[in-house]
N, C-alpha and C positions, 0 to 999 in steps of 0.2 A: 772361266769367270775371274775377273781381276779382282784383287783384294787389297784394301788399304786400310791400315789401322789408324784410328782417329785418336790424336795426341790429347790427352786430357788438359794439357797446358792450354789449350785453346779458350778455356774458361777465363784465363788471365789475359787474353789478348784483346786488342781493339776490335776485332772482328766479333767477338761475342756480344758486345753490346749493340752492336747495328743488325737487326733482326733479318732484313731483306738480304744484306750481304752474307750474313751467316747461313741463311737457307739455301742461297744459291750456290755458295761455295762448296758446303757439304754435299749438296746434289751433284755438282760437277765432281767432286772427288769420287763418288760412287759411279758416275758415268764413265770416268776416265779409264783408259788403258795405257800401260807403258809403252812409250814411243821413244824412239832415238831420232834427234835432228842431227844430221850430218853436215849441215850448212846453216848460217844464220838465217833466221826468218823475220821479217818486218811485222810489228804489231799493227793491226787494223783498229780504227775506232770502232766501239761496240754498236755506236748509234750512227754512223755513216761509213762511207768507204774510203775515208781519209786515212792516210798513214800517220801514226803518231810521232814517228822518229825513234821510238824505243826498238831495239833489235834483240830478238832471243838467240842467245850464243848457242852453239852445237852443245849437245849433250842429251841425257835422259830426262824426260818429263811425262806427265800425264796428258794424254790427248783425248778431248771430247769430240767425237765425230758428229756434231749437232750444230744448228743455227742457234742464235741467242733466244729467240721465242720459244725453241724446244726445250732448252735448259729451263727458262722461266716456267714453262707449263708443267714439267717435271717437278719443279720445286714447290709447285701449287701457290705461286705468289702473284700478286697483282701485275698484269702485263706491263704497265707503265713503270710501276716501281721497281719491278724485277730488271728491266732493260737498263734503268738508271743504276741499279745495283751492280749490274755486269760492267757497266761503265767505270764505278767507282774502284771495283776490284782490279781493274787495269790500270789504275792510277798509283803515283808513288804515294806511300804512307809513312809519314816521317816518325810517327809513333808506333809503328809496327815492331814486334820483338825480333823480326828477323830483318837484317840489313840487306839480304840478297834481292837484287833487282829492284832496288830502292823501295822495297816494301810491297812492290806489285804481287799480286796473288794469282789472277786469272786473267790471261789476255787473249784476245781474238786474233787469229791468223787465218790465212787462206785455208778454208775447208773445216774449220771448227775453232776450238779454244784450247789453249794450252794452260794446264795448272803447273805453274812454276815450281812450287816446293813439293810436288807430288811424291817424288823419290824420297824426300826426307821423311814423309809420313810413311810411305811403304817400308822403308827400311829399318823402322822401328820393329817391325816383325822380323825376327831373326831368320826365320825360315824363308820368307820372301826373299831377303838379301841373298841367301845361299842359292835360291832357284835363279835369281836374276844373274848371279855370279856365274852360274853353270851355263845358262844361254848365252852369255857373252863369249866364254870359252868355245862353245860349240860354233858360234859364229865365226870366231877366228879360225878354228880348224876348217870350216867349210871355205873361207876365203883362201887360206893357204892351199888347199888341195885344188882349188880353181876348177871344181867339177860342176860350177853353176848351180850348186844345191840351193833350193829356196829356203830361207830361214824366216820364219814369221816374226813380225815386230813385237807380237803380243807375248811377253815373257811368262805370263801365266797360262798360255795356251801349250800344255804339254802332252796332249792326248792325240793318238793316231787315229786314223779314220775307222779302223778296226775297233779301237776302244770306244770311239765315239758311237759307234753302230751298237756296240754292245750294251753301252749305258742306255741309248735310246730304246733298245729292244726290253731291257729290265724296266725302263719307265712305263712302257705301255702294258708290260705285265702287270705292274704294280697299279696302273689305272683300272686295268681289268677286274683286279681284285676288289676295288672299290665299287665298281658297277655290280659285280657279283652280290656284294653285301647288300645293295640297294635293290636287287631284282625283285625281292618279293613285295616291295613297296611300288612297283612299277614306275620308278623315277626314270630309268633309262630303258629304251626299247631292247627288246631281247636279240633282235638280228645284230644289233651292235657287238654282242658277246659271241654269238655262234654263227655268224654270217660271213660275208665277204671279207671283213679285215682280218678275222683269224685265219681263213682259207689263204689270203694272200701271203700271209707270214709264213704258212707251211709250205705254199709253193715256192716261195723265196728261198727257204731253207733246203727244199728238195731238189731244186732245179738250178740252184746257184743264181737265181736273179736278184737284182738289186733290193735292199731292204726298203720298206715303205718310206722310212725317213730319208734314205738317199734321194728317191724320187721326188719328194717335197723339196728337199734341200736345193736339188739341181734346178727345179722349176723356180724357185724362189731367187736363188743366187743368179741365174741367167737375166731374169727380169730385172733385178736390182742393180746389176753392173750396166745393164742398158740404159736404165734411168738415171743413176747416179754416176756412172764412169768409173766405178771402183768396186772391187769384190768385197762383199760383206764378211764379217767376222763370224767364224764358227767356233764354238766352244761347247763345254758340257751343258751349261744352262741353256743355250740355244737347242741342243739335242733333246733336253727333256721338254721344252716348249713343243718342239716339233712331234714329239711323241704324244703329248697332250692333245695337240691339233688333230692328229689323226684318229686319237680316241673319240673327239667329240663329233667331227664331221665325216670319218670314214677315209681309208687309204686311197679310194678310187679318185674322190673329188678334192682332196686337199692339196695336190700338186696344181690343179686349175684354179683353186681359191687363192693359193699362195701367188701364183703368176698375176691374177687379176688384182690382187691387193696393191702391187706396184704401180698399176695404173690409176689408183683412186686418187681424186683430187681434194679429199677432206683435208681440211687445214692442219688438223693435229696430226695426221700421217704425215703430211708434206713437211712441217716444221721438224718432225722428229726423224725425218728421212726414213719412213716405213720399217721400223723395227719389227721383228718377230714377236716380242711381248704384245704389240698393239694388234698384230695379226691374230694372235691367240685370244686376246681378250675379246675381239668382236667377231670371231670366226664365224658363228652363226648368221649374223646379220650379213657379213661379206659373202657367205655362201648363198643366201637369198638374192642378193644384188647380182652376184655372178650368174645364178641360175636364170634371173628375170632380164639380165642385161640392163641393169639401172644402177645408178650411184646416188646414193642419199647423202648430200652434203649437209652442213649445219644451216646454210642459207635455205635450202630447200625445206629442210625439217621446220624452221622458223615460219616460213610461207605457208606450210600445211598447217602448223598450229594456228596461225593468225586466221587462216581462211575457216578452219573449224570453230574457232572463237566467235568469229563474225555470224557463222550459221547458227551457232548456239544463241547469239543474241538476238537474230531477227526471226529465228523459226516461230517463236510465239506470236509475233506481229503477223507471220505470213499465214499462220494458222487462223488467226483471228480475222484476218481478211477474207480467206477462203471461206470460213463459216458464214460470214456476212453476205458474201456473195452468194452462196447457197441459199440462205435465208430469203434474200431478195427474189431469187428464182421461184422459190416455192409459193412466196406470196403472189408474185405474178402469174404463176400457173394456176 
């Protein structure tokens, strides 16, 4: 998981007094991952597809792999005001404390948004600076050896697959402890604790089969790359979320639900590019939709709500008409 230290000096900046821009920018900081641009990249207007003429030079920045509406939704700001704030964050600010990039803070590029001064905020944490330096040194060594080793662009992702699985296993065990403490209250079904999920992990350990989180990640990553044309990021936070997903809907169905999630047309999912946190948030709903082969979008939910509202409004009138009709039949009889 990426880490960025928020500078208290932001309280004295022009950004702090503009609430929408402030909320959008801080949200983008939290969503961004360290990313190196090896070539100049042109800025795209936040409200159209036109190029602005500004070019982001090569270097290290924060990259938010999300569309503008996705960032606005995460910031919980008004959609129209939020998009206008994104536009202003990508424009020059003559009153900004920093003269870098003419005061621009957040610019749209192909594939997402670049936080221009991300590394300045991040490097205020001395430990992060050391980690980033080590990462660059490893990248140099890999390039000089010419062994084609793949070095991730995420400078915060320092865990191996084995470590990731160990963290996921620990998270599952922690979730089970919570379930066991609630068992006497009948909050969670007993079979979740003693049934297939636990047997699956035992068999995985004894037979050398992949861990449950590996199967879920494989299904999710394959569907993600097929839909979005790029591999998803995996880190400790993601592994914890996958472990919680398995604890909530079971190891057997979790891979199917994860793959189904990437086919969902819900506007929130699409705008945010189907992140794992939304998969976990709505996993029970998604499991039901997968099992029934349906997809409930916001439009369908609104239509169903309106239909029920109409039925509630006309039900008394219909009941009265039927009663009057029955009374007439009785009089005639």
